[in-house]
N, CA and C atoms as a LAMMPS dump frame, in Angstrom:
ITEM: TIMESTEP
0
ITEM: NUMBER OF ATOMS
609
ITEM: BOX BOUNDS ff ff ff
-5.0000000000000000e+02 5.0000000000000000e+02
-5.0000000000000000e+02 5.0000000000000000e+02
-5.0000000000000000e+02 5.0000000000000000e+02
ITEM: ATOMS id mol type element x y z
1 1 1 N -416.476 -328.652 398.114
2 1 2 C -414.876 -328.887 397.966
3 1 3 C -414.546 -327.433 398.683
4 2 1 N -415.184 -326.477 398.547
5 2 2 C -415.218 -325.096 399.17
6 2 3 C -415.599 -324.677 400.368
7 3 1 N -416.648 -325.791 401.006
8 3 2 C -416.527 -325.632 402.485
9 3 3 C -415.69 -326.228 403.377
10 4 1 N -415.157 -327.29 402.698
11 4 2 C -414.149 -328.456 402.99
12 4 3 C -412.849 -327.197 403.339
13 5 1 N -412.715 -326.71 401.843
14 5 2 C -411.384 -325.866 401.81
15 5 3 C -411.392 -324.885 403.284
16 6 1 N -412.528 -324.232 403.032
17 6 2 C -412.674 -323.071 404.714
18 6 3 C -412.713 -323.54 405.828
19 7 1 N -413.262 -325.091 405.97
20 7 2 C -412.958 -325.692 407.384
21 7 3 C -411.298 -325.866 407.026
22 8 1 N -410.576 -326.131 406.241
23 8 2 C -409.482 -326.456 406.669
24 8 3 C -408.712 -325.315 406.897
25 9 1 N -408.726 -324.049 406.304
26 9 2 C -408.157 -322.897 405.994
27 9 3 C -408.493 -322.023 407.765
28 10 1 N -409.794 -322.34 408.402
29 10 2 C -409.951 -321.992 409.674
30 10 3 C -409.098 -322.752 410.75
31 11 1 N -408.781 -324.112 410.756
32 11 2 C -408.178 -324.948 411.396
33 11 3 C -406.876 -324.554 411.647
34 12 1 N -406.711 -324.059 410.33
35 12 2 C -404.788 -324.11 410.315
36 12 3 C -404.456 -322.107 410.899
37 13 1 N -405.701 -321.789 410.375
38 13 2 C -405.63 -320.052 410.99
39 13 3 C -405.56 -319.969 412.532
40 14 1 N -406.778 -321.355 413.084
41 14 2 C -406.618 -321.21 414.544
42 14 3 C -405.477 -321.625 414.819
43 15 1 N -404.719 -322.416 414.501
44 15 2 C -403.82 -323.445 415.163
45 15 3 C -402.06 -322.351 415.159
46 16 1 N -402.484 -321.049 413.905
47 16 2 C -401.301 -320.073 413.802
48 16 3 C -401.806 -319.196 414.614
49 17 1 N -402.823 -318.452 415.062
50 17 2 C -403.661 -317.987 415.986
51 17 3 C -402.6 -318.526 417.545
52 18 1 N -403.014 -319.311 418.107
53 18 2 C -402.688 -319.919 419.378
54 18 3 C -401.27 -320.496 419.489
55 19 1 N -400.459 -320.266 418.634
56 19 2 C -399.151 -320.544 418.606
57 19 3 C -398.482 -319.186 418.734
58 20 1 N -398.896 -318.005 418.091
59 20 2 C -398.397 -317.074 417.926
60 20 3 C -398.829 -316.431 419.552
61 21 1 N -400.074 -316.722 419.862
62 21 2 C -400.414 -316.162 421.329
63 21 3 C -399.347 -316.652 422.695
64 22 1 N -399.235 -318.396 422.097
65 22 2 C -397.954 -318.584 423.187
66 22 3 C -396.852 -318.19 423.009
67 23 1 N -396.154 -318.125 422.256
68 23 2 C -395.208 -317.49 421.581
69 23 3 C -394.643 -315.975 422.197
70 24 1 N -396.152 -315.079 422.546
71 24 2 C -395.837 -313.551 422.246
72 24 3 C -395.932 -313.913 424.072
73 25 1 N -397.212 -314.827 424.753
74 25 2 C -397.415 -314.969 426.471
75 25 3 C -396.182 -314.922 426.875
76 26 1 N -395.471 -316.316 426.31
77 26 2 C -394.219 -317.099 426.742
78 26 3 C -392.748 -315.544 426.814
79 27 1 N -392.906 -315.18 425.795
80 27 2 C -391.264 -313.829 425.847
81 27 3 C -391.816 -312.22 426.644
82 28 1 N -393.014 -311.979 426.401
83 28 2 C -393.903 -310.525 427.046
84 28 3 C -394.872 -310.258 428.193
85 29 1 N -395.352 -311.783 428.674
86 29 2 C -396.309 -311.852 429.599
87 29 3 C -397.44 -311.651 428.757
88 30 1 N -398.407 -312.627 429.477
89 30 2 C -399.821 -312.052 429.204
90 30 3 C -400.298 -310.697 428.888
91 31 1 N -400.217 -310.008 430.424
92 31 2 C -400.67 -308.402 430.521
93 31 3 C -400.457 -307.52 429.826
94 32 1 N -398.719 -307.443 428.886
95 32 2 C -398.125 -306.872 427.914
96 32 3 C -398.373 -307.128 426.549
97 33 1 N -398.79 -308.095 426.055
98 33 2 C -399.006 -308.944 424.98
99 33 3 C -400.562 -308.161 424.323
100 34 1 N -401.343 -307.433 423.196
101 34 2 C -402.218 -307.016 422.995
102 34 3 C -403.148 -307.976 421.833
103 35 1 N -403.996 -307.768 421.504
104 35 2 C -404.789 -308.229 420.433
105 35 3 C -404.217 -308.022 419.4
106 36 1 N -403.738 -306.703 419.084
107 36 2 C -403.269 -306.456 417.948
108 36 3 C -401.687 -306.842 417.259
109 37 1 N -401.33 -306.934 418.65
110 37 2 C -399.737 -307.198 418.324
111 37 3 C -399.566 -308.836 418.431
112 38 1 N -400.907 -309.821 418.582
113 38 2 C -401.208 -310.898 418.38
114 38 3 C -401.212 -311.367 416.679
115 39 1 N -401.963 -310.407 416.47
116 39 2 C -403.124 -310.436 414.676
117 39 3 C -401.624 -310.537 414.005
118 40 1 N -400.653 -308.954 414.037
119 40 2 C -399.724 -308.911 413.113
120 40 3 C -398.867 -309.481 413.027
121 41 1 N -398.649 -310.125 414.714
122 41 2 C -397.482 -311.213 414.529
123 41 3 C -398.099 -312.281 413.467
124 42 1 N -399.036 -312.695 414.122
125 42 2 C -399.569 -314.237 413.249
126 42 3 C -399.759 -313.696 411.511
127 43 1 N -399.717 -312.285 411.299
128 43 2 C -399.234 -312.44 409.485
129 43 3 C -401.584 -311.79 409.225
130 44 1 N -402.354 -311.933 409.883
131 44 2 C -403.698 -312.301 409.444
132 44 3 C -404.534 -310.267 410.244
133 45 1 N -405.645 -310.073 409.681
134 45 2 C -406.181 -309.04 409.996
135 45 3 C -406.832 -309.229 411.75
136 46 1 N -406.57 -307.981 411.61
137 46 2 C -406.904 -307.604 413.538
138 46 3 C -408.734 -308.378 413.81
139 47 1 N -409.616 -307.634 412.639
140 47 2 C -410.85 -308.043 412.362
141 47 3 C -411.216 -309.624 412.349
142 48 1 N -409.75 -310.394 411.55
143 48 2 C -410.119 -311.577 411.7
144 48 3 C -409.907 -312.283 412.799
145 49 1 N -408.975 -311.652 413.458
146 49 2 C -408.878 -312.559 414.902
147 49 3 C -409.941 -311.93 416.023
148 50 1 N -410.469 -310.633 415.445
149 50 2 C -411.935 -310.656 416.623
150 50 3 C -413.241 -311.319 416.179
151 51 1 N -413.22 -311.685 415.096
152 51 2 C -414.134 -313.01 414.393
153 51 3 C -414.292 -314.259 415.468
154 52 1 N -413.374 -314.517 415.66
155 52 2 C -412.626 -316.431 416.431
156 52 3 C -412.878 -315.764 418.062
157 53 1 N -411.929 -314.875 417.995
158 53 2 C -412.5 -314.127 419.584
159 53 3 C -412.899 -312.856 420.035
160 54 1 N -413.464 -312.589 421.108
161 54 2 C -413.982 -311.462 421.231
162 54 3 C -413.301 -310.695 421.652
163 55 1 N -412.034 -311.325 422.751
164 55 2 C -411.353 -310.699 423.415
165 55 3 C -409.873 -311.46 423.691
166 56 1 N -409.752 -310.865 424.718
167 56 2 C -408.1 -311.408 425.001
168 56 3 C -408.439 -312.5 425.679
169 57 1 N -409.294 -312.34 426.557
170 57 2 C -409.816 -313.896 427.451
171 57 3 C -410.39 -314.799 426.924
172 58 1 N -411.358 -314.684 425.82
173 58 2 C -411.451 -315.579 425.334
174 58 3 C -410.755 -316.724 424.696
175 59 1 N -409.517 -315.506 424.178
176 59 2 C -408.102 -316.612 423.366
177 59 3 C -407.443 -316.921 424.637
178 60 1 N -407.009 -316.664 425.524
179 60 2 C -406.7 -317.148 426.863
180 60 3 C -407.315 -318.746 427.551
181 61 1 N -408.495 -318.42 427.241
182 61 2 C -409.293 -319.906 427.37
183 61 3 C -409.138 -320.907 426.806
184 62 1 N -408.859 -320.459 425.1
185 62 2 C -408.731 -321.516 423.804
186 62 3 C -407.068 -322.253 423.991
187 63 1 N -406.458 -320.935 424.576
188 63 2 C -404.798 -321.341 424.558
189 63 3 C -405.296 -322.662 425.612
190 64 1 N -405.768 -321.973 427.212
191 64 2 C -406.244 -323.289 428.247
192 64 3 C -406.174 -324.204 427.482
193 65 1 N -407.234 -324.243 427.224
194 65 2 C -408.023 -325.671 426.415
195 65 3 C -406.616 -326.502 425.617
196 66 1 N -406.462 -325.636 425.091
197 66 2 C -405.049 -326.662 424.433
198 66 3 C -404.283 -326.93 425.172
199 67 1 N -404.054 -326.303 426.403
200 67 2 C -402.945 -327.098 427.001
201 67 3 C -403.388 -328.389 428.144
202 68 1 N -404.514 -327.718 428.177
203 68 2 C -405.309 -329.109 428.814
204 68 3 C -405.131 -330.565 428.26
205 69 1 N -405.073 -330.37 426.795
206 69 2 C -404.652 -331.703 426.154
207 69 3 C -403.855 -331.834 425.863
208 70 1 N -402.657 -330.936 426.123
209 70 2 C -400.758 -332.067 426.202
210 70 3 C -400.853 -332.464 427.673
211 71 1 N -401.583 -331.497 428.758
212 71 2 C -401.882 -331.96 430.103
213 71 3 C -402.352 -333.554 430.088
214 72 1 N -403.313 -333.618 429.848
215 72 2 C -404.023 -335.204 429.362
216 72 3 C -403.205 -335.935 429.186
217 73 1 N -402.319 -336.052 428.357
218 73 2 C -401.431 -336.656 427.837
219 73 3 C -400.341 -336.746 428.47
220 74 1 N -399.453 -335.51 429.318
221 74 2 C -398.915 -336.055 430.086
222 74 3 C -399.26 -336.994 431.562
223 75 1 N -400.16 -336.626 431.863
224 75 2 C -400.569 -337.436 432.987
225 75 3 C -400.503 -339.072 432.256
226 76 1 N -401.501 -339.327 431.209
227 76 2 C -401.542 -340.828 430.665
228 76 3 C -400.352 -341.367 430.763
229 77 1 N -399.097 -340.633 430.184
230 77 2 C -397.755 -341.311 430.031
231 77 3 C -397.427 -341.159 431.41
232 78 1 N -397.324 -340.315 432.863
233 78 2 C -396.732 -340.737 433.593
234 78 3 C -397.501 -341.977 434.437
235 79 1 N -398.703 -341.878 434.629
236 79 2 C -399.356 -342.73 435.224
237 79 3 C -399.319 -344.471 433.976
238 80 1 N -398.882 -344.202 433.37
239 80 2 C -398.468 -345.796 432.276
240 80 3 C -397.148 -345.574 432.926
241 81 1 N -396.193 -345.01 432.808
242 81 2 C -394.515 -345.514 433.21
243 81 3 C -394.239 -345.543 434.791
244 82 1 N -395.742 -345.177 435.314
245 82 2 C -395.279 -345.293 437.209
246 82 3 C -396.601 -346.566 437.661
247 83 1 N -396.647 -347.507 436.799
248 83 2 C -397.819 -348.37 437.052
249 83 3 C -397.24 -349.423 438.207
250 84 1 N -396.401 -349.657 438.759
251 84 2 C -395.668 -350.105 439.644
252 84 3 C -395.781 -349.666 441.448
253 85 1 N -395.743 -347.9 440.966
254 85 2 C -395.573 -347.261 442.177
255 85 3 C -396.767 -347.476 443.002
256 86 1 N -396.485 -346.988 444.166
257 86 2 C -397.445 -346.926 444.75
258 86 3 C -398.615 -346.245 445.103
259 87 1 N -399.679 -346.503 445.029
260 87 2 C -401.067 -345.158 444.898
261 87 3 C -400.773 -344.362 445.294
262 88 1 N -400.268 -343.838 446.461
263 88 2 C -400.628 -343.006 447.274
264 88 3 C -399.268 -341.798 446.87
265 89 1 N -397.893 -342.223 445.866
266 89 2 C -396.968 -341.924 445.381
267 89 3 C -397.498 -341.423 443.774
268 90 1 N -398.401 -342.069 443.352
269 90 2 C -399.294 -341.592 442.024
270 90 3 C -399.952 -340.439 442.29
271 91 1 N -400.633 -340.486 443.222
272 91 2 C -401.35 -339.673 443.463
273 91 3 C -401.038 -338.23 443.763
274 92 1 N -399.916 -338.45 444.465
275 92 2 C -399.331 -337.345 444.925
276 92 3 C -398.601 -336.343 443.215
277 93 1 N -398.211 -337.675 442.21
278 93 2 C -397.743 -337.275 441.268
279 93 3 C -398.435 -336.298 440.876
280 94 1 N -399.746 -337.279 440.569
281 94 2 C -400.713 -336.102 439.612
282 94 3 C -400.67 -334.691 440.09
283 95 1 N -400.949 -334.564 441.587
284 95 2 C -401.082 -333.211 442.292
285 95 3 C -400.304 -332.455 442.186
286 96 1 N -398.554 -333.019 441.715
287 96 2 C -397.619 -331.818 441.193
288 96 3 C -397.469 -331.655 440.007
289 97 1 N -398.22 -332.397 439.103
290 97 2 C -398.318 -331.925 437.768
291 97 3 C -399.468 -330.74 437.768
292 98 1 N -400.612 -330.664 438.372
293 98 2 C -401.775 -330.024 438.302
294 98 3 C -400.505 -328.404 439.276
295 99 1 N -400.324 -328.633 440.178
296 99 2 C -399.714 -327.732 440.687
297 99 3 C -398.321 -326.477 439.98
298 100 1 N -397.747 -328.195 438.506
299 100 2 C -397.003 -327.087 437.395
300 100 3 C -397.658 -326.407 436.769
301 101 1 N -399.086 -327.35 436.396
302 101 2 C -400.252 -326.081 435.67
303 101 3 C -400.377 -324.958 435.817
304 102 1 N -400.869 -325.073 437.003
305 102 2 C -401.222 -323.611 437.985
306 102 3 C -400.349 -322.219 437.715
307 103 1 N -399.198 -323.334 437.913
308 103 2 C -397.664 -321.705 437.955
309 103 3 C -397.475 -321.467 436.547
310 104 1 N -397.343 -322.229 435.967
311 104 2 C -397.206 -322.535 434.243
312 104 3 C -397.949 -321.499 433.705
313 105 1 N -399.168 -321.494 433.769
314 105 2 C -400.606 -320.608 433.582
315 105 3 C -400.978 -319.359 434.242
316 106 1 N -400.582 -318.931 435.112
317 106 2 C -401.01 -318.611 436.346
318 106 3 C -401.491 -317.026 435.782
319 107 1 N -400.968 -316.198 434.199
320 107 2 C -401.212 -315.419 433.87
321 107 3 C -402.494 -315.465 433.303
322 108 1 N -402.604 -316.528 432.099
323 108 2 C -403.636 -316.785 431.424
324 108 3 C -404.785 -317.069 432.231
325 109 1 N -404.657 -318.002 433.31
326 109 2 C -406.024 -317.479 434.355
327 109 3 C -406.166 -316.496 434.454
328 110 1 N -405.319 -315.645 435.326
329 110 2 C -405.953 -314.212 435.768
330 110 3 C -406.455 -313.683 435.071
331 111 1 N -406.243 -313.237 433.807
332 111 2 C -406.756 -312.834 432.645
333 111 3 C -407.83 -313.374 431.83
334 112 1 N -407.729 -314.692 431.477
335 112 2 C -408.987 -315.389 431.504
336 112 3 C -410.183 -314.925 432.126
337 113 1 N -409.66 -315.179 433.535
338 113 2 C -411.225 -314.996 434.221
339 113 3 C -411.411 -313.667 434.407
340 114 1 N -410.562 -312.892 434.339
341 114 2 C -411.42 -311.182 434.504
342 114 3 C -411.855 -310.49 433.498
343 115 1 N -411.934 -311.629 432.329
344 115 2 C -412.331 -310.935 430.766
345 115 3 C -413.798 -311.882 430.758
346 116 1 N -413.886 -313.098 431.091
347 116 2 C -415.019 -313.837 430.664
348 116 3 C -416.5 -313.901 432.175
349 117 1 N -417.383 -314.288 431.587
350 117 2 C -418.458 -314.312 432.971
351 117 3 C -419.121 -315.558 432.616
352 118 1 N -417.488 -316.443 433.819
353 118 2 C -418.507 -317.727 433.927
354 118 3 C -420.008 -318.33 434.382
355 119 1 N -420.298 -318.974 433.818
356 119 2 C -421.738 -319.465 434.453
357 119 3 C -421.707 -320.707 434.108
358 120 1 N -422.51 -321.378 435.124
359 120 2 C -422.459 -323.275 435.527
360 120 3 C -422.792 -323.694 434.261
361 121 1 N -424.417 -323.045 433.28
362 121 2 C -424.786 -323.972 432.731
363 121 3 C -423.825 -323.335 431.402
364 122 1 N -423.307 -322.921 431.229
365 122 2 C -422.342 -322.416 429.87
366 122 3 C -421.145 -323.868 429.831
367 123 1 N -421.27 -324.864 428.758
368 123 2 C -420.563 -325.975 428.77
369 123 3 C -418.898 -325.55 427.957
370 124 1 N -419.127 -324.412 427.473
371 124 2 C -417.7 -323.528 426.94
372 124 3 C -416.634 -323.413 427.832
373 125 1 N -417.226 -322.374 429.389
374 125 2 C -416.588 -321.962 430.009
375 125 3 C -416.308 -322.593 431.453
376 126 1 N -417.299 -323.601 431.548
377 126 2 C -417.284 -324.094 433.176
378 126 3 C -416.064 -325.472 432.934
379 127 1 N -414.931 -325.174 434
380 127 2 C -414.128 -325.603 433.812
381 127 3 C -414.477 -327.435 434.74
382 128 1 N -415.606 -327.451 435.396
383 128 2 C -415.886 -329.034 435.747
384 128 3 C -416.486 -329.685 434.704
385 129 1 N -416.54 -328.983 433.631
386 129 2 C -417.128 -330.06 432.677
387 129 3 C -416.177 -330.239 431.479
388 130 1 N -415.056 -329.922 431.466
389 130 2 C -413.754 -329.842 430.56
390 130 3 C -413.538 -331.093 430.717
391 131 1 N -413.221 -331.904 429.655
392 131 2 C -412.027 -332.76 430.081
393 131 3 C -410.646 -333.22 431.087
394 132 1 N -409.818 -331.91 431.007
395 132 2 C -409.147 -331.785 431.788
396 132 3 C -408.897 -332.467 433.411
397 133 1 N -410.301 -331.465 433.497
398 133 2 C -411.196 -331.757 434.944
399 133 3 C -411.609 -333.556 435.19
400 134 1 N -412.181 -333.645 434.283
401 134 2 C -412.658 -335.113 434.269
402 134 3 C -411.883 -336.15 434.224
403 135 1 N -410.404 -335.801 433.809
404 135 2 C -409.55 -336.357 433.558
405 135 3 C -408.919 -336.654 434.707
406 136 1 N -408.815 -335.4 435.815
407 136 2 C -408.052 -335.516 436.854
408 136 3 C -408.822 -336.23 437.894
409 137 1 N -410.262 -335.745 437.683
410 137 2 C -410.845 -336.37 438.519
411 137 3 C -410.683 -338.123 438.616
412 138 1 N -411.219 -338.71 437.362
413 138 2 C -410.846 -339.666 437.194
414 138 3 C -409.741 -340.019 438.002
415 139 1 N -408.808 -339.735 437.428
416 139 2 C -407.578 -340.73 438.092
417 139 3 C -407.225 -340.231 439.24
418 140 1 N -407.952 -339.314 439.689
419 140 2 C -407.566 -339.308 441.192
420 140 3 C -408.379 -340.419 441.821
421 141 1 N -409.6 -340.332 441.741
422 141 2 C -410.631 -341.506 442.026
423 141 3 C -410.2 -342.784 442.45
424 142 1 N -409.46 -342.824 441.288
425 142 2 C -409.004 -344.467 441.205
426 142 3 C -408.273 -344.695 442.534
427 143 1 N -407.616 -343.828 442.284
428 143 2 C -405.857 -344.152 443.093
429 143 3 C -406.362 -344.22 444.268
430 144 1 N -407.37 -343.068 444.794
431 144 2 C -407.903 -342.784 446.331
432 144 3 C -408.654 -344.323 446.708
433 145 1 N -409.096 -344.84 445.962
434 145 2 C -409.85 -345.939 446.39
435 145 3 C -409.247 -347.419 445.982
436 146 1 N -408.066 -346.94 445.893
437 146 2 C -407.09 -348.224 445.953
438 146 3 C -406.128 -347.839 447.696
439 147 1 N -405.958 -346.65 447.85
440 147 2 C -405.547 -346.49 448.771
441 147 3 C -406.204 -346.442 450.486
442 148 1 N -407.492 -346.663 450.184
443 148 2 C -408.536 -346.439 451.312
444 148 3 C -408.993 -347.393 451.495
445 149 1 N -409.62 -347.529 452.923
446 149 2 C -410.394 -348.043 453.584
447 149 3 C -411.567 -348.702 452.808
448 150 1 N -411.95 -349.942 452.602
449 150 2 C -413.276 -350.013 452.301
450 150 3 C -414.634 -349.733 452.763
451 151 1 N -414.103 -349.345 454.084
452 151 2 C -415.424 -349.289 455.551
453 151 3 C -416.239 -348.107 454.56
454 152 1 N -417.063 -348.135 453.748
455 152 2 C -417.86 -346.569 453.815
456 152 3 C -418.548 -345.541 454.821
457 153 1 N -418.408 -346.197 456.048
458 153 2 C -418.642 -345.441 457.236
459 153 3 C -417.764 -344.559 457.884
460 154 1 N -416.303 -344.762 457.657
461 154 2 C -415.391 -344.148 457.442
462 154 3 C -414.123 -343.794 456.621
463 155 1 N -414.397 -344.115 455.441
464 155 2 C -413.854 -344.001 454.623
465 155 3 C -415.055 -342.23 453.325
466 156 1 N -414.147 -340.824 452.841
467 156 2 C -414.328 -340.766 451.992
468 156 3 C -414.808 -340.997 450.756
469 157 1 N -416.158 -340.53 449.985
470 157 2 C -416.588 -341.534 448.671
471 157 3 C -414.828 -340.747 447.667
472 158 1 N -414.75 -341.738 446.635
473 158 2 C -413.921 -341.226 446.004
474 158 3 C -414.146 -340.033 444.969
475 159 1 N -415.019 -340.149 444.356
476 159 2 C -415.477 -338.83 443.32
477 159 3 C -415.435 -337.845 444.489
478 160 1 N -415.747 -338.127 445.58
479 160 2 C -416.324 -336.525 446.464
480 160 3 C -414.821 -336.298 446.747
481 161 1 N -413.98 -336.965 447.438
482 161 2 C -412.555 -336.74 447.596
483 161 3 C -411.593 -336.207 446.674
484 162 1 N -411.752 -336.583 445.793
485 162 2 C -411.072 -335.832 444.243
486 162 3 C -411.447 -335.167 444.087
487 163 1 N -412.689 -334.468 443.752
488 163 2 C -413.267 -333.218 443.564
489 163 3 C -412.966 -332.272 444.468
490 164 1 N -412.841 -332.64 446.005
491 164 2 C -412.361 -331.494 446.924
492 164 3 C -411.25 -330.999 446.782
493 165 1 N -410.114 -332.133 446.562
494 165 2 C -408.833 -332.165 446.39
495 165 3 C -408.322 -330.858 445.312
496 166 1 N -409.081 -331.492 444.202
497 166 2 C -409.018 -330.294 442.819
498 166 3 C -409.57 -328.772 443.444
499 167 1 N -410.831 -328.886 444.057
500 167 2 C -411.193 -327.163 444.532
501 167 3 C -410.207 -326.957 445.63
502 168 1 N -409.41 -327.962 446.133
503 168 2 C -408.386 -327.156 446.915
504 168 3 C -407.634 -326.385 445.95
505 169 1 N -406.645 -326.866 445.265
506 169 2 C -405.797 -326.65 444.747
507 169 3 C -406.007 -325.342 443.669
508 170 1 N -407.565 -324.731 443.852
509 170 2 C -407.661 -323.575 442.835
510 170 3 C -406.683 -322.596 442.573
511 171 1 N -406.679 -321.787 441.602
512 171 2 C -405.575 -320.874 441.22
513 171 3 C -405.627 -319.431 442.505
514 172 1 N -406.598 -319.508 442.173
515 172 2 C -407.023 -318.474 443.176
516 172 3 C -406.389 -318.828 445.131
517 173 1 N -407.127 -319.666 445.573
518 173 2 C -406.81 -320.646 446.862
519 173 3 C -405.456 -320.809 446.919
520 174 1 N -404.923 -321.554 445.645
521 174 2 C -403.942 -321.784 446.223
522 174 3 C -402.498 -320.54 445.981
523 175 1 N -402.688 -319.38 445.217
524 175 2 C -401.783 -318.523 445.074
525 175 3 C -401.883 -317.214 446.611
526 176 1 N -403.352 -317.436 447.129
527 176 2 C -403.459 -316.723 448.318
528 176 3 C -402.142 -317.055 449.406
529 177 1 N -402.428 -318.281 449.984
530 177 2 C -401.628 -319.049 450.952
531 177 3 C -400.192 -318.812 450.017
532 178 1 N -399.857 -319.279 448.947
533 178 2 C -398.505 -319.44 448.534
534 178 3 C -397.655 -318.52 448.953
535 179 1 N -398.312 -317.406 448.54
536 179 2 C -397.835 -315.765 448.657
537 179 3 C -397.686 -315.143 450.174
538 180 1 N -399.336 -315.366 450.824
539 180 2 C -398.959 -315.054 452.225
540 180 3 C -398.516 -315.62 453.242
541 181 1 N -398.024 -316.8 453.077
542 181 2 C -397.081 -317.845 453.675
543 181 3 C -395.545 -317.879 452.817
544 182 1 N -395.028 -317.338 452.098
545 182 2 C -394.226 -317.217 451.149
546 182 3 C -393.692 -318.594 451.13
547 183 1 N -394.454 -319.135 450.642
548 183 2 C -394.279 -320.804 450.597
549 183 3 C -393.667 -321.028 449.074
550 184 1 N -392.463 -321.618 448.714
551 184 2 C -391.964 -321.988 447.595
552 184 3 C -393.226 -323.477 446.733
553 185 1 N -392.906 -323.381 445.55
554 185 2 C -394.16 -324.471 444.626
555 185 3 C -393.479 -325.619 445.458
556 186 1 N -392.135 -326.207 445.286
557 186 2 C -391.935 -327.336 445.911
558 186 3 C -392.519 -327.794 447.734
559 187 1 N -392.839 -326.617 448.565
560 187 2 C -393.176 -326.902 449.491
561 187 3 C -394.622 -327.23 449.665
562 188 1 N -395.237 -326.899 448.134
563 188 2 C -396.625 -326.356 448.286
564 188 3 C -396.817 -328.459 447.737
565 189 1 N -395.976 -328.627 447.065
566 189 2 C -396.15 -329.625 446.522
567 189 3 C -395.759 -331.16 447.356
568 190 1 N -394.66 -330.673 448.71
569 190 2 C -394.736 -331.778 449.396
570 190 3 C -396.127 -331.33 450.657
571 191 1 N -396.523 -330.088 450.925
572 191 2 C -397.871 -330.245 451.518
573 191 3 C -398.965 -331.185 451.396
574 192 1 N -399.18 -330.923 449.727
575 192 2 C -400.66 -331.708 449.394
576 192 3 C -399.797 -333.481 449.3
577 193 1 N -398.959 -333.698 448.796
578 193 2 C -398.074 -334.766 449.6
579 193 3 C -398.756 -335.475 450.952
580 194 1 N -398.158 -334.79 451.899
581 194 2 C -398.581 -335.56 453.032
582 194 3 C -399.897 -335.189 453.203
583 195 1 N -400.949 -334.463 453.003
584 195 2 C -402.248 -334.396 453.461
585 195 3 C -402.644 -335.44 452.671
586 196 1 N -401.977 -335.941 451.501
587 196 2 C -402.584 -337.488 450.842
588 196 3 C -402.449 -338.798 452.224
589 197 1 N -401.359 -338.206 452.581
590 197 2 C -400.759 -340.018 453.107
591 197 3 C -401.532 -339.493 454.339
592 198 1 N -402.119 -338.158 454.546
593 198 2 C -402.69 -338.651 456.317
594 198 3 C -403.754 -339.285 455.971
595 199 1 N -404.832 -338.741 455.176
596 199 2 C -405.807 -339.045 455.048
597 199 3 C -406.161 -340.155 454.21
598 200 1 N -405.446 -340.601 452.691
599 200 2 C -405.677 -341.481 452.935
600 200 3 C -405.292 -342.775 452.609
601 201 1 N -403.656 -342.668 453.542
602 201 2 C -402.641 -343.91 453.421
603 201 3 C -403.277 -344.724 454.114
604 202 1 N -403.389 -346.417 453.997
605 202 2 C -403.943 -347.286 454.937
606 202 3 C -403.08 -347.481 455.625
607 203 1 N -403.5 -347.994 457.487
608 203 2 C -402.679 -347.828 458.104
609 203 3 C -401.836 -348.762 458.188
């Protein structure tokens, strides 16, 4: 009984921390919020917070993981609602969601990246092993398969094409070209839609 109670408390404590951090990040920006402020606002001891999260980058990663689960649900609902739309339109729609996610979580991504030592063998911090990546890649791959010709010598392999698209919209690369050219978010979405048409639409 005591073990079950502790597990429930730990889960509730984690949800409280994530909700508090989300609220403070939204109100003040990620950079301006300290771990001390998060602990104080959540009404927990700072030692308790640090036992779960070694630094703010670690907490940001967990916040992004939580967002990722919501993102997957949004993608699922979008595809279910737009079953009759052309594959190329659904594909560009998913990329629009992905760009929105990058824009919404830009500060979180930067903070997380600056604090964490990413290791491709570390399942906990490797984006390419996350449910979010797998969901996006699988959905893009299916839609690409619907739009391309079946000639293997002329068309890209769907999984590789989907992976390439995701990598091309990595946060660092995305904001580099967007800021250098002073593009708007809507311009970036339209640009990727045109690329999808150019590379995948049937003649």
